[in-house]
DOZARO-866890 format. One record per residue (C-alpha): residue in one letter; y, z, x. Coordinates in pm, whole numbers, padded with zeros to 5 digits, always signed. Layout:
<atoms>
AYZX...
</atoms>
This chain:
<atoms>
M+03065+03324-04677G+03319+03307-04384D+03692+03239-04367L+03813+03088-04696S+04057+02871-04500K+03750+02693-04345A+03536+02694-04663K+03369+02359-04734K+03365+02220-05087W+03239+01851-05014H+02937+01732-04834I+03078+01376-04781F+03422+01224-04777V+03420+00848-04833S+03711+00657-04674Y+03767+00302-04795R+04043+00045-04856V+04092-00008-05233R+04175-00376-05198T+03879-00475-05002D+03600-00215-05052A+03647-00030-05380E+03338-00171-05554F+03118-00096-05259A+03253+00257-05218E+03171+00341-05583K+02814+00213-05552L+02762+00407-05228T+02912+00729-05390D+02685+00692-05706K+02367+00648-05498L+02455+00933-05262R+02521+01170-05559L+02161+01105-05682S+02022+01221-05351A+01927+01585-05256L+01946+01743-04921T+01625+01755-04723G+01499+02085-04569E+01637+02317-04853K+01421+02533-05071Q+01656+02480-05363D+01766+02146-05519I+02100+02083-05366R+02261+01748-05463V+02497+01566-05226S+02855+01626-05334V+03077+01326-05251F+03465+01307-05250L+03598+00957-05370D+03962+00964-05426K+03946+00734-05736Q+03715+00986-05913E+03830+01321-05774L+04223+01309-05755R+04393+01506-06028Q+04684+01357-06210G+05028+01531-06169H+04940+01679-05826D+05055+01570-05485Y+04831+01276-05366M+04853+01344-04997N+04802+01717-05028Q+04482+01656-05232L+04347+01413-04965S+04429+01647-04690D+04260+01934-04869A+03953+01725-04935L+03937+01607-04572N+03951+01962-04446T+03695+02086-04683S+03440+01813-04621C+03149+01821-04373L+03099+01443-04305F+03351+01171-04299L+03211+00819-04391P+03473+00542-04311I+03381+00211-04465V+03454-00039-04187S+03423-00376-04343E+03555-00710-04187P+03832-00761-04451N+03937-00397-04411F+03946-00425-04030E+04141-00747-04040T+04431-00574-04235F+04502-00377-03909L+04623-00700-03752S+04931-00700-03965V+05040-00339-03906E+05370-00309-03744E+05560-00020-03565G+05643+00259-03805D+05425+00125-04102T+05244+00369-04331D+04859+00293-04393N+04658+00546-04601V+04332+00431-04437L+04464+00478-04085W+04604+00815-04192E+04251+00925-04304W+04104+00797-03973E+04364+00967-03763N+04322+01307-03925A+03942+01284-03941L+03940+01213-03560K+04157+01524-03500L+03928+01742-03706M+03625+01611-03527E+03777+01688-03184N+03831+02056-03318Q+03461+02056-03426K+03556+02087-03792L+03419+01750-03915H+03145+01496-03834I+03202+01118-03848I+02954+00839-03898P+03115+00491-03932L+02951+00258-04190L+02967-00101-04050I+02956-00334-04349G+02828-00690-04296T+02892-01008-04486N+02662-01235-04700P+02799-01586-04665K+02616-01867-04850I+02489-02132-04613N+02347-02450-04785G+02321-02253-05103T+02125-01961-04939T+02282-01619-04895S+02223-01474-04552Y+02326-01145-04406T+02557-01135-04100P+02610-00790-03931F+02963-00656-03876N+03108-00818-03565K+03480-00765-03542F+03479-00538-03245G+03676-00762-03020I+03972-00855-03241P+04311-00780-03096I+04432-00474-03279P+04805-00420-03219E+04920-00137-02991V+05182+00001-03235H+05230+00351-03384T+05224+00430-03752S+05479+00657-03923H+05234+00940-03953C+05094+00928-03594Q+05313+00896-03287T+05059+01029-03035Q+04823+00735-03037T+04836+00356-03130V+04648+00187-03402K+04431+00023-03131E+04340+00361-02978T+04258+00499-03320T+04030+00218-03408T+03870+00216-03071K+03784+00587-03077L+03630+00549-03427L+03416+00248-03335K+03290+00422-03023L+03099+00668-03256Q+02730+00616-03348G+02758+00410-03666I+02517+00255-03930F+02500-00112-04007I+02478-00184-04378N+02396-00491-04575P+02626-00454-04886L+02366-00624-05101D+02076-00392-05004M+02179-00040-04915R+01878+00148-05044E+01718+00229-04711K+02060+00316-04560I+02118+00579-04837D+01816+00761-04712V+01921+00734-04351I+02267+00880-04434V+02120+01173-04634D+01865+01241-04356K+02119+01239-04086F+02346+01465-04286S+02071+01708-04371H+01950+01749-04019D+02251+01684-03794V+02556+01775-04003W+02469+02031-04275P+02328+02312-04053S+02664+02335-03873Y+02863+02387-04208R+02618+02548-04443H+02740+02905-04369L+03091+02773-04455W+03001+02652-04798S+03231+02779-05068D+02964+02867-05322Q+02690+03056-05126T+02505+03158-05434A+02433+02799-05532I+02260+02713-05195G+02070+03050-05138P+02040+03266-04836E+02142+03113-04494P+01847+03001-04297I+01751+03121-03971Y+01703+02852-03691T+01539+02865-03341C+01742+02745-03050V+01567+02477-02841Q+01780+02588-02535C+01721+02965-02518Q+01438+03007-02777S+01639+03273-02969D+01671+03287-03344F+02015+03249-03487K+02239+03178-03795Q+02494+02912-03802S+02746+03166-03929E+02710+03348-03593N+02681+03036-03375G+02991+03002-03164S+03083+02873-02815G+02893+03081-02559S+02645+03221-02811C+02355+03060-02626R+02272+03150-02269F+02008+02937-02093H+01891+02801-01754K+01931+02444-01655L+01604+02430-01464D+01258+02582-01527G+01183+02917-01379A+01550+02990-01320A+01533+02742-01026C+01912+02672-01091C+02030+03023-01003Q+01728+03253-00921K+01864+03511-01164D+01737+03682-01479G+01898+03566-01807G+02062+03243-01872C+02333+03123-01624T+02481+02857-01861R+02654+02916-02196S+02702+02686-02493I+02645+02684-02872H+02295+02719-03008R+02121+02381-03076I+01851+02315-03335A+01717+01977-03204H+01631+01875-02855H+01908+01658-02696N+02009+01492-02375D+02381+01603-02382W+02325+01845-02081K+02039+01981-01882Y+01841+02283-02010A+01504+02407-01904G+01356+02385-02256H+01415+02008-02262S+01199+01943-01949S+00925+02166-02082W+00921+01991-02419A+00908+01655-02244Y+00646+01765-02001S+00423+01893-02286I+00428+01555-02450L+00408+01328-02139N+00175+01519-01909Y-00089+01684-02126T-00416+01492-02201N-00431+01318-02535M-00062+01394-02621S+00094+01056-02568E+00016+00699-02479T+00238+00480-02261F+00296+00123-02384A+00491-00002-02077E+00666+00125-01769V+00947-00048-01593S+01066+00063-01253A+01269-00032-00955E+01288+00141-00612N+01578+00224-00371Y+01430+00209-00027H+01728+00387+00122Y+01576+00692-00012G+01208+00619-00010N+00938+00624-00288A+01089+00960-00427E+01385+00778-00555T+01204+00537-00795V+01394+00460-01115T+01137+00454-01397V+01156+00398-01776S+00852+00448-02000V+00802+00365-02363G+00513+00479-02571V+00380+00673-02869V+00307+01044-02936L-00053+01085-03037P-00206+01279-03322D-00308+01583-03098C+00067+01658-03069L+00083+01772-03429E+00454+01827-03465Y+00566+01495-03320A+00266+01280-03393G+00331+00912-03469R+00683+00900-03307L+00806+00655-03046F+00913+00811-02718I+01140+00674-02446A+01150+00856-02109A+01365+00782-01802W+01357+00938-01454I+01551+00876-01142K+01334+01065-00891G+01448+01273-00598I+01769+01382-00764D+01560+01467-01070Q+01785+01294-01320R+01581+01275-01646W+01623+01152-02006F+01373+01185-02289M+01374+01149-02668I+01146+01077-02960Y+01221+00862-03258E+01098+00803-03615Q+01153+00465-03782D+01434+00602-03988D+01610+00718-03677I+01626+00361-03543S+01728+00213-03876G+02053+00400-03845A+02109+00328-03473D+02414+00156-03333R+02327-00203-03260L+02594-00239-02988K+02536+00065-02784P+02254+00149-02551I+02001+00413-02637F+02090+00566-02306Q+02242+00482-01970L+02160+00670-01644E+02350+00586-01335E+02331+00755-00993E+02372+00662-00640A+01997+00613-00611G+01991+00359-00899K+02051+00295-01266C+01858+00237-01582E+01926+00177-01953A+01747+00090-02274R+01860-00093-02588W+01714-00149-02933V+01649-00517-03006F+01708-00622-03370D+01643-00946-03552E+01934-01196-03604F+02039-01010-03917A+02032-00673-03745E+01800-00532-04004T+01467-00515-03848M+01399-00341-03505L+01181-00567-03293G+01141-00363-02985V+01318-00214-02677E+01471-00383-02379V+01464-00186-02052I+01665-00246-01739C+01608-00076-01404D+01809-00157-01090T+01880-00031-00738E+02087-00155-00451T+01784-00255-00241A+01637-00484-00521T+01734-00850-00504K+01760-00853-00888P+01687-00587-01166S+01368-00536-01342I+01406-00620-01709S+01135-00613-01970F+01114-00637-02347I+00856-00426-02517E+00771-00527-02881I+00721-00243-03123I+00525-00296-03437W+00577-00032-03708N+00324+00014-03986D+00382+00217-04294E+00258+00574-04256K+00092+00479-03921P+00196+00528-03563P+00376+00231-03405K+00192-00006-03191V+00279-00218-02892G+00304-00596-02931K+00386-00829-02656I+00546-00723-02335V+00780-00983-02183E+00883-00939-01819K+01218-01116-01816S+01292-01024-01451R+01102-00840-01188G+01290-00659-00919K+01203-00807-00581F+01251-00671-00233G+01245-01025-00096E+00992-01041+00189I+00980-01390+00339L+00646-01536+00462N+00654-01631+00825T+00548-01976+00912K+00376-01884+01239P+00220-01578+01406Y+00427-01313+01578F+00373-01218+01945I+00151-00911+01962P+00107-00772+02316P-00237-00648+02422P-00327-00285+02466Q-00155-00127+02764F-00256+00169+02986K-00148+00345+03307G-00280+00667+03458D-00594+00869+03518L-00892+00922+03290L-01094+01234+03233C-01430+01251+03425L-01682+01440+03214P-02051+01536+03261E-02317+01365+03065N-02487+01566+02797R-02847+01668+02868P-03093+01937+02751A-03064+02270+02931E-03333+02372+03168Q-03555+02670+03074F-03621+02954+03311D-03880+03239+03315P-03768+03601+03251W-03804+03859+03537Q-03865+04233+03574Q-03770+04494+03847N-03860+04857+03913S-04160+04852+03685S-03959+04801+03368G-04176+04843+03051L-03965+04597+02851R-04019+04233+02829V-03768+03961+02712K-03806+03603+02597L-03509+03360+02539K-03515+03260+02170S-03201+03035+02163S-02869+02987+02321D-02540+02825+02210Q-02177+02810+02285A-01866+02892+02065H-01498+02919+02107T-01332+03260+02049Y-00983+03338+01910R-00879+03423+02272H-00922+03050+02375W-01237+03151+02574D-01566+02991+02583S-01842+03226+02457Y-02184+03170+02601C-02444+03333+02361A-02814+03400+02425N-03058+03542+02169F-03359+03733+02314V-03679+03861+02172I-03752+04211+02317V-04110+04364+02323N-04209+04719+02408P-04584+04701+02458T-04618+05075+02557D-04717+05357+02316H-04371+05530+02336P-04012+05418+02278I-03807+05299+02578G-03437+05351+02582I-03208+05070+02684L-02911+05209+02872E-02679+04897+02919C-02669+04527+02972N-02482+04321+03233S-02448+03956+03323Y-02386+03740+03631W-02270+03384+03631R-02231+03074+03866F-02194+02710+03868R-02529+02541+03921D-02358+02311+04175A-02144+02513+04411E-01903+02227+04485N-01779+02252+04116A-01634+02586+04194E-01367+02426+04399K-01227+02269+04088N-01214+02608+03923D-00997+02781+04185G-01304+02869+04399R-01459+03090+04123G-01829+03062+04050A-01957+02934+04382D-02214+03207+04393W-02348+03483+04153T-02060+03693+04023Q-02094+03988+03794A-01907+03918+03462D-01676+04205+03396D-01327+04273+03284S-01178+04206+03632T-01303+03838+03626G-01187+03785+03269T-01529+03799+03108V-01716+04062+02919V-02063+04112+02775N-02101+04204+02408E-02437+04311+02271D-02561+04297+01912F-02907+04454+01901R-03076+04366+01569S-03394+04550+01493R-03544+04744+01209E-03401+05074+01320I-03189+04998+01616K-02816+04913+01575V-02617+04950+01901L-02662+05032+02266P-02761+05269+02421Q-03063+05297+02184Q-03435+05350+02167V-03644+05031+02147P-03955+05034+01925A-04235+04789+01948F-04037+04472+01862G-03674+04359+01808T-03413+04104+01882L-03094+04123+02098T-02786+03887+02108L-02594+03884+02437R-02253+03714+02464I-02042+03648+02776N-01676+03526+02725A-01569+03291+02997G-01192+03363+02985I-00927+03112+03099Q-00633+03353+03058N-00558+03313+03432V-00472+02948+03368P-00180+02972+03111Q-00107+02596+03087Y-00457+02545+02921E-00432+02809+02657T-00244+02608+02401A-00385+02271+02486Y-00742+02400+02467V-00740+02565+02128G-01044+02481+01917K-01241+02328+02200T-01552+02457+02394G-01679+02359+02739W-01371+02458+02937M-01597+02577+03228N-01871+02325+03149R-01637+02029+03190L-01691+02071+03566G-02071+02105+03552P-02365+02326+03428V-02301+02704+03421L-02582+02955+03482V-02575+03308+03331D-02824+03576+03432F-02846+03844+03157V-02981+04191+03270L-03108+04485+03066E-03149+04830+03228D-03356+05106+03066L-03322+05487+03099D-03595+05496+03369G-03410+05260+03599G-03619+04959+03528K-03452+04624+03481C-03553+04293+03322G-03363+03973+03235C-03354+03604+03216T-03134+03315+03366V-02991+03076+03098E-02834+02734+03169F-02540+02605+02963I-02456+02238+02952W-02136+02082+02828N-02200+01974+02474G-01966+01675+02495V-01857+01492+02181D-01965+01761+01950A-01719+01992+02120G-01429+01768+02022A-01306+01726+02389V-01337+01352+02375A-01374+01113+02082L-01613+00809+02035P-01613+00554+01761D-01796+00646+01453K-01993+00334+01369S-02063+00451+01010D-01687+00437+00946K-01649+00077+00816E-01281+00101+00784L-01224+00208+01147L-01019-00070+01321K-00941+00099+01654L-00952+00434+01828V-00658+00488+02048T-00706+00775+02306C-00495+00932+02574D-00627+01174+02827N-00447+01468+02996V-00650+01542+03311K-00445+01835+03400R-00502+02012+03077F-00859+01870+03018S-00760+01753+02674Q-00739+01421+02487Y-00518+01293+02206T-00675+01044+01962V-00540+00823+01676R-00783+00660+01449V-00659+00341+01289R-00835+00246+00971T-00767-00071+00780K-00753-00067+00401P-00810-00342+00137T-00529-00577+00032P-00284-00366-00180K-00270-00423-00548V+00051-00213-00605P+00327-00133-00346T+00206+00222-00299D-00151+00124-00202P-00208+00180+00180M-00271-00108+00419F-00348+00106+00723E-00423+00471+00778L-00323+00644+01104Y-00517+00966+01162F-00336+01157+01426N-00560+01386+01640S-00751+01505+01347Y-00447+01677+01195N-00243+01451+00989S-00285+01110+00814F-00006+00866+00773Y-00031+00562+00550I+00139+00226+00611S+00193+00057+00269P+00430-00208+00133N+00656+00072+00016S+00672+00240+00353C+00729-00105+00525R+01020-00166+00281R+01181+00164+00352T+01158+00074+00725V+01305-00272+00676T+01597-00108+00493Q+01641+00135+00784A+01637-00160+01031I+01900-00343+00828A+02124-00040+00820I+02075+00002+01208A+02168-00364+01267T+02462-00354+01032S+02607-00045+01213G+02560-00219+01558G+02270-00011+01658G+02025-00294+01698E+01892-00444+02025N+02175-00669+02143G+02237-00806+01807S+01869-00921+01760T+01740-00970+01408S+01414-00819+01518T+01383-00451+01609A+01149-00154+01627V+01212+00149+01407Q+01068+00481+01518Q+00888+00657+01241V+00996+01025+01234D+00781+01262+01035E+00813+01646+01043N+00442+01671+00947L+00334+01507+01275Q+00192+01811+01442K+00318+01856+01808V+00041+01899+02075E+00137+02055+02403G+00102+01807+02689F+00138+01494+02476D+00438+01288+02358V+00318+01087+02053K+00533+00827+01865Y+00472+00546+01633W+00698+00252+01542I+00722-00019+01283L+00829-00363+01421V+01064-00537+01179D+01192-00886+01147I+01525-00835+00963K+01580-01197+00901L+01253-01233+00701R+01290-00883+00556Q+00939-00778+00659A+00756-00541+00882Y+00512-00747+01095A+00343-00492+01324F+00307-00119+01412K+00311+00041+01758I+00162+00363+01889T+00267+00526+02212I+00100+00825+02362K+00209+00977+02690S+00062+01276+02881E+00128+01428+03221T-00147+01197+03365C-00164+00895+03135S+00038+00656+02921V-00099+00443+02637S+00062+00172+02416F-00107-00003+02120V+00043-00274+01890H-00138-00414+01578P-00011-00678+01339I+00059-00609+00967G-00056-00890+00751P+00135-01042+00454Y+00229-00790+00176G+00464-00759-00127D+00657-01073-00214M+00485-01265+00061L+00175-01267-00159D+00337-01456-00441A+00200-01811-00499E+00559-01939-00461A+00671-01702-00182E+00970-01807+00018K+00891-01910+00387G+01080-01887+00707D+01051-01902+01084P+00988-01563+01246T+01226-01406+01497D+01099-01343+01856A+00941-01008+01912P+01182-00756+02070E+01132-00610+02420S+01042-00275+02252A+00695-00439+02164M+00605-00395+02526D+00597-00058+02721P+00742-00085+03071E+00560+00235+03170C+00214+00082+03094E+00005-00198+03222V-00209-00441+03028V-00562-00314+03022K-00790-00539+03233E-01153-00552+03153A-01227-00581+03526R-01135-00214+03581L-01393-00097+03329D-01759-00044+03424A-02042-00175+03206R-02060+00144+02983Q-01681+00152+02930L-01663-00226+02864E-01924-00182+02588L-01724+00098+02425Y-01408-00091+02475K-01535-00390+02282S-01694-00177+02015G-01350-00034+01925L-01273+00241+02189V-00949+00122+02337F-00932+00362+02633P-01262+00536+02691S-01309+00824+02926T-01549+00811+03226F-01869+01014+03246F-02075+01141+03546E-02437+01223+03557T-02549+01590+03549P-02853+01615+03782K-03073+01923+03791S-02976+02031+04136P-03176+02315+04302F-03016+02653+04330E-03109+03002+04469P-03202+03228+04163R-03031+03566+04172V-03366+03752+04091K-03713+03589+04127P-03974+03668+03859T-04214+03937+03965I-04543+04071+03841A-04525+04411+03658S-04698+04715+03823G-05058+04751+03723S-05073+04423+03552T-05331+04146+03624A-05126+03871+03498V-05004+03596+03735A-04636+03529+03765A-04524+03203+03601P-04335+02936+03781A-03957+02988+03802S-03879+02635+03683A-04060+02662+03345A-04219+02893+03104A-04585+02934+03109A-04771+02802+02795T-04972+03053+02611G-05195+02792+02429V-05090+02905+02090V-04840+02704+01895G-04520+02908+01835A-04636+03217+02033P-04385+03340+02279S-04480+03384+02645F-04393+03710+02832P-04488+03687+03200G-04661+03999+03340Y-04848+04091+03027S-05180+03976+02898L-05261+03854+02551A-05420+04198+02477D-05105+04376+02560I-04907+04152+02330E-05173+04202+02048S-05122+04579+02070V-04747+04533+02026F-04790+04327+01712R-05056+04576+01575R-04791+04848+01595V-04539+04636+01422V-04780+04557+01139A-04851+04928+01105E-04477+05006+01071E-04443+04743+00815Y-04729+04873+00605E-04572+05226+00589K-04240+05073+00481M-04413+04881+00206K-04586+05193+00067K-04234+05363+00053E-04097+05053-00135V-04376+05076-00392A-04316+05443-00448R-03948+05379-00503E-04028+05112-00765E-04268+05343-00954K-03999+05612-00954V-03741+05373-01103V-03988+05276-01382A-04060+05637-01465L-03693+05738-01475T-03614+05434-01701K-03877+05529-01949E-03754+05889-01953L-03401+05775-02013D-03512+05554-02300L-03697+05851-02462M-03389+06082-02426K-03164+05815-02592S-03398+05783-02883K-03419+06158-02931V-03042+06191-02930E-03010+05925-03189R-03268+06098-03410L-03090+06425-03383G-02764+06253-03479D-02925+06108-03793E-03067+06462-03876V-02709+06619-03847D-02564+06349-04083R-02839+06412-04342L-02805+06785-04329K-02425+06764-04373K-02467+06568-04687E-02746+06775-04842K-02633+07138-04747P-02266+07151-04663V-02153+07467-04468S-01915+07574-04739S-02214+07607-04980G-02414+07836-04743G-02624+07555-04613V-02745+07468-04256D-02521+07581-03964V-02404+07242-03826E-02246+07404-03517T-02595+07526-03407I-02735+07183-03452R-02441+07044-03257S-02514+07278-02963V-02880+07156-02959V-02752+06795-02944K-02509+06870-02665A-02800+07037-02459E-03019+06736-02501V-02737+06498-02405K-02672+06709-02091N-03044+06691-02004V-03030+06308-02033G-02707+06298-01824D-02861+06515-01556N-03153+06267-01526V-02917+05969-01503I-02716+06142-01236K-03032+06206-01042L-03140+05847-01081G-02810+05726-00954H-02819+05956-00644S-03171+05828-00571L-03070+05472-00601V-02757+05497-00391G-02874+05731-00122G-03220+05587-00088R-03368+05935-00128W-03680+05971-00346E-03805+06317-00416
</atoms>
């Protein structure tokens, strides 16, 4: 039962003034005693102490009151206007029994030995013969700052103020029926669990219930619930301390609350607010602090919990969030919870440096019916707070619905619409442009043979790639044919390369003017991948027909400054002109064959330079800057978006070099204006100008070696608006500056928007290191691209098919009657899709393909044999399984008919037979598995 000195005998202690409230106190006591506690298995009636009915004659009056007060769970002071007015006449040293009860009840509450709920009693004056209810409203009367004879530590005013700060219940003295239910419900759920284990007669109330703590999820009894019993984390996933076990201690709590942070509260709120079909939001009120950005938005939501959330279905919820600092508040309410709410106090108040918000219940003029919720959100950057009233309509046994939503005030940032356009400078440019070859199809060359090689090759395809070593990889796929009646072994493969135009080698440190073998010493290497039916790697025997992939890596490791800048691009060598590679195969007999392949720069597809995408309807401009030294280009695609409907909608998208997108929205503009105001206030502006450029710094803007990229927002502080954005790109060889206007947004779009004259553009809108682009310096091709959207196009030069001296001229194979094909083009065979192999007749090639067909036929016969073996083994396995099942059934039958103990059949003998059959089946399965895995068929 607990310590007898703390034993509770009364559920409720009613405190009243006899002269003013005796009749009401007796009615209240009678109705409470007729009520039973909720949530109990047994019928436990509310026990109420009322001094008129409970004091015993002949015993000390004050001792009995003190004993009753100490052994009660809930203190109900009746605060009526006549009772309250008597305090006005209290003088220093007076004795007042009501004040004595209040003073001692507050002391017990501070020691967690008593709960207090003030009952605020209204009046019912007659007006024109009609009785009307007026809520209690004597909070502001001047209570004297004097001390009573029984309390020298605090004044009468301090005592009354403390008591009236507690959550109370407004009551109409002529109609208290609903309030009785509210009092009993609050006592049963909020008060009784804390004192149940201290009840003097435990047998009358039954065993102590076990509760589950919402903070730590542990089960507990109230008799064992003390300070520090509960250990919990403030944040989900122990993000508060990164330790196992709770890092914060308190008492266990039965119901969710907002008194302090605990991880279970955020999980509970998240499960209701963020899961599908769990809740419906009626309205959301917000305000933003642009000193902190969008992450610091102050938001309050009001809505209802839906039926899918079974435990809390049909309840009203209110959620508040100050983002960034992650200050949250969340609670759910039933209609009875609101009926007992304090009319004068807010539901909640949150106030942080980033902003503040609060919500209040709105009642009718008689303070009886809750009409809805008033929500207020405010920040220091808003010209006025956001205030909205959300009407809530309650229906009996149905979830609440939303009525009208009245926006009393909308927080504005205060952009002022300019009366005339701003000065926007034209694009500016200074420096050198890349000079790149035009893209054209590569020329095809005939293969060649030397030293009577029996092998023949034909180029199937060629392409370029970029390796992880920042090298260009030139790849050629060859078809190889062996028309002889015996295998020919390939010993190795080599390659030689050069620029088609020797003068291009001068731009490549002199390398590539003439044929040069590609080996490790020159930073290139040949990799072979011989794909044939039975040939995997070199050296290897070549059957009748196969394919071979040869790859040469054109390394640029000798030019360190290009390694980083050139990641992900191909065409490093080709940027200077076409590259020729002569691939060579040598067989074991000393014969050689090969083919020369031309590789052309693949231009835009390689990503070296960018051109406008005409299918991109939102593309506004393509800003480019070249770095001639590093053969690279930086691009910024500027896309325009539709007129924003909400402040977070983007107006422009800036896509930097295919890495990161940044959006310019009304919210981002407001953040920048706030920064500009702060700079100007601190004296950091441009000569005191009310117009300035604010650099946008973002850690996500990927740095690219060889380029310095910045973007700015131009701000008119006087009109509180961002009117343009500016992009500057600078390389070792080029500088680019681009400015584009930002149209009206935010408060400028209001029908009655305030208007003002714009401030002159600051000097920072121009770039002193650049010149204004003049159309006269662009040729016809560049001018077309410039007008179509390309701001600073690169120049291109033609790639003629200049003659060159081949490394090896095509020859006729020994003993062949075929005529050598021209070196400039492959000879046509007359057959669509048939490859041409110079030096061999069609009859030679036909014999090769006959051999290939014969090999394929033999392989097909083996495949058929394999399939037949699988079918046979599968059937054998099924038969064995059936036999085992039959034997098992036979064993079961014999065991029942002729048990071993009666001299019947020998079950062990039968078991040995079954084991032998099972082993036979297992051996066959293992054999089947080996055959399938190893590919061996006996």
